[in-house]
C-alpha positions, 0 to 999 in steps of 0.5 A: 500500500502506498502513502496516497492510498493509506491517507485516502481512507482518513479524514481530510485533516490528514495531508501529505506535505513536504517536510521543508515547508513545515515551520519548526518552533523548537530546536531538536536533539541530534541524538533523538533525530538519529534514533528516529532515523534508525527506527524508520530504517529498521521498521520501514514504517511511519507510524504517527502523523506530525501535528501542524497548525493548518493556518501557518504550517507551524509544527505543533508536534513532531520536530524530531520526525520532521528533521529525520525526514529531511535528513532522509530526503523524504518527499512528503510526510503525513501531517495532521492539520489542526487549529489551536481551537482543537489543540491546547498548548502547554509549556514545560519550562515556564516559557514566556511565549504562552499564546499560540499567536506568539509561538507562531510569530516567533517560529516564522521569524526563526526564534526557536525554543529549546527542544521539548519546551512545548506540549500540544494536546489534541482535543480529538482522537485520531489514528493512522495506518502505518505508511511505508517509508519507501512510499514517502520518497515517491513524489507521485504519492502527493 
């Protein structure tokens, strides 16, 4: 099963997007990125979509998976497109940027927070069939 058919059975909020188009708001830990790459290479599967703000393309969750995808030169990755109406935002380290608008603005200007500073909690439940990593190299899967 290819990426397009895996995603076609899901709600329209799940999209295949080029990882380079997604805007991070946090830095990543190199060891975690390598661990994810190892996992992708071992299992051959993408198990969980990245959460993205649909209006800005700023990442909510999945910074390390996005970075792994970029390093692996994946063409597209599964993204769950949500708005902050459906997602609550929490901060682990008493960060000053406590509103989604500030987080988005800072991300767009390149002001990244330290890794694992935020926690985004979706107010919906979702699931995704695992997607073969090999299908994410195929530009025809978009």
